[in-house]
N, C-alpha and C positions, 0 to 999 in steps of 0.2 A: 681305119674308117674312110670310106671313099669321100671325095670332095663333094659330090652331089648329095650324099646323105647328110653331111654336116651342114650344107647350105639349106637343105629342106628343113632341118631342125630349127635353124635360125628363122626361116620364113614362117614356121609354125607359130612363132610368137610375135610375128610382125603385124601389128594392128593396122598399119597403112595398107598392106597387101590385102588383108581381109576386107577392109572398107572398099578398096578398089574393085575387088572381085564381086562384091555384093551390090555395087552401084552400076557397073557396066551392064548394058542390055543383055539379058539372059544369063548373066554371070552367076547370080545366086542359084538359079534353077539348075544350071549345068553342074555347079559345084555340089548342090544337094543330091542330084542324081548319082554322082560319083561317090558321095559320102554315105548315102542312105543304107547300103548293105551293112555298114559298120555301126549304125546308130538306130536305136529302137524307135525314136521319134523325139518330139520336143516337149512332151508332157509325161508326168508320172504314169498315167494310165497306159501309155504306149509301152513303157518298160514292164509294167505288171503283166500286160497281155503277152509280151514276148517271153517272160519268165514262165507263165502258165503253159505256153506252147512247148517250151523246152521240157517242162516238168512232165508233160504228156508223153515225152520220149525218154523219160527216166534220166533227164539231164538237169543238174542243179544250176543255179545262177547266182550272180552278185550284181545288184543294181547300183549304178553310180549316177548322180546328177552332176553334169558338167560344171566345173568351176574350180578356181584356184586363186592364190595370191590376193586374198581379200584383205583390205587395209581399213575397213570400216566396221566397228563393232556391231552396228545396226544390221549390216548385211550378214555378218557372221551369225547373228541370232536368227535372222530370217532363214538362212540355210539350215540351221539347227531345227527350226520349226518344220521346215520341209521334210527333213529326215525323220522327225518324230511322227509326222503323218504317214510317211512311207512305212515306218516300223509298224504302225497300226494297221496297215493294209496287208501285211504278211499273214498268210494263213497256215494252218497246220497240215495242209494237203500237199505242200511242196517244200523243197529245201532251198529257200531263197535267202541269201544274205544281203547286206548292204555294203557299199564300198565308198570310200571318200579319201581325198587328199586333205591332210590337216591344214594346209594353207588356205583351204576353202572355209575352214572354221576359225580363221583369224590367228593361226599359229604365229605369224610374223609379228603381230602387234600385241598379242595377249596370250602367251603360252599357258598361263594358269587358267584363264578363261576357256581356252581351247580344250584343255583337259576336262574341265567341268562340262563342256558341251558334248564331248565325245562320250563322257560318262553317262549323261542323260540319255543319249541315243542308245547306248549299249543296254542300259537298264530297261528301256522301252521295248526291246526286242523280245519276241516269243522265245520260250525255252529252246535251247539247242541251236540258236542262230548266232551269227557273229557279224560284227562290223569290221570290214577288211580295210586296213589303213594302207593307202597306196605309197609307193616309193616316190620321192621327189629328188631334186638335185643334191649333190654332195654338201652344199652349203647349209642345207636344212637337216642333214642326217642326224646330227646330235639332238636337235630340238624335237624331231619326230620320234627318235628312240626314247628320249626322256619322257615325252608325253605318253607314249604307249606303255612304258614301264610304270609310270605314275598311275595310269588308269587300271592296269593289271593289279597293282598293289591295293586297289580299292575292292578287291574281291571279284574282279570282272575278267580275269584272264581267259575264262572259258567262253567269253563273249567277244573276244578280240582276235584279230588276225593282223600280222605284220608282213610287209613285203621287203625282201632283202635282194640286193642287186649283186650278182656274182662278180661283176667287173670291178666293183669298188674294193680297194685294198683293205679297208677297214671291216669288211663284212664278216670274215671269220670270227672276229671278236664280238661283233654285234650279235651274231647267231648264238654264241655261247650265253650272252646275257638274256636273250629271248628264250632260249631253251630253259634256263634256270627259272624263268618266270612262268613257264608253262604256256606260252603263247603260240598259237597256230602260226606257221611260217609258210609264206608263199615265195618260192624261189624263182626269180627272173634273171635274165642275163644283165639287164641294165640298158636303158635307152638314151640317157642324157649324154651330151657331149661334155666330157670332163678332162681336166688336165692330167698329164701322164703320171704325175706324182700322187694322184688320188685314185686313178683307175687304170686297170689293165687295158692293153690294146684290144680292140674288137677283133674277133676271130679266134684262133687257136688258144691264146692265153686265157681268154674269158671262158671258152668252152671247157678247158681243163679245170678252171676254178669252179665252174658250175658242177662238173662231175664230182669233184672232191667234196663240195658242200652237200650235194645230194646224198653221198655216201655217209657223210658225217651225220646228217639228219636221220638217216635210216638206222643208225646205231642207237638212237634214243627212242623213247616211247612217245615223244611229242608229235602231235599231228602236223603234217606238212603236205604241200602240193607242188608239183612241177608246173611252172607257167612258161611255156616256150612253144613257138611254132617251128622251131628247128627240128624237123622230123628225125634227122640222124641222131642228134643229141638226145632227144626224148626217148627214142627207141633203145639207145644204148643204156640209158638209165633203167628203163622198164625191163630190159633183158637181164640186167644184173640184180635189180631190186624187187621185181615182181610188179603187181598191179597197184602202183602208187597213184593217188589221185592226180589228175591232170587238169589244168585250167587253160581255157582258150578265150580268145577275143571274138565277140560277135562279128560274123561276116568274114573272118579270116580263115581260109581253107575249111569251110563248113563240112566238107565230106569226111574230114578226120574225126569228127564227133561220132558219127555212126560207126566208124571202124573201131574206135576205142570202146564204145559202149558194148558193141558186139563181142568184144574180147573180155568183157567183165571189168573194164577199167573205169572207175568213177570219174565223171567229167563235170566240171563247173564252167559256165560261160559268163564272161564279164559283159554286162548289158548297160551301156551308157545312154543317157537321154538328156535333153535340154536344148536350149537355143545356142549355146556356145560350141556347136559341133565342128566349126570350120577348122579350128586349131587342132582338134583331135584327129580329124581326117588327114591334115598335113603331117602329123606325127606318124600316122600309120603309113603314109607314103614314104617318109624318111626311113622308118624301120624296114620297110620292104626292100630298100636298096642294100641292106646288109644282111638280109635273111639267109 
């Protein structure tokens, strides 16, 4: 991993930097102009509108409200209420899912309550929809996996999606547990800066792990999707496995979406919204340094 990429990841969680940028003259406006291609807007209606526009192009989507690391049960419940309202806004005319990081629902402070909250959201979804659980850092991997399997065990596997990171050394075992539970799997490379005993180096070792995991998933009947903007890696998998669903981030290489759909490959776009867009934008910058 390049030094500038690692530094950008650290800056992405630097509250002081965000505060400085937003308080200097024109700082927030300039940052927002740079971030806006990757963010639907600051309110739910912005994300719903973006999803509808994609649906008109036969592209599915997953809507995520920015947020993570919640340490207040009151905030976690407020986030849950926001997602319940979002679930109620989904219509039968498009294929829109919801997406969330479990630390946004208070995973760190109340794992059991987090499972109850994700259960409530999953049950509120229209038939055939899922709530896609995002990947977080290695330190939360056990808690995230336990929560997802807990909720799946409540008869909601068909309304859940889990994200697995190819660079983590634990992922092959995690994949087997998710497959056994019948949970949709979203395969990503992995974006967090992790210790070498926990994660493979970025580059060829991670790419090879990604390919192996994709082929393992293809041997099962469990639903899965490729989530990567690495064109070489994506095309290598598609060439060997056929039209596997592909997931993309809003605003990142948007021309790829039309190319994939024209080839009959199902595409789903991640649509984030909310006021906490600065850190997300910084992460996109960091990831672009290693793309």
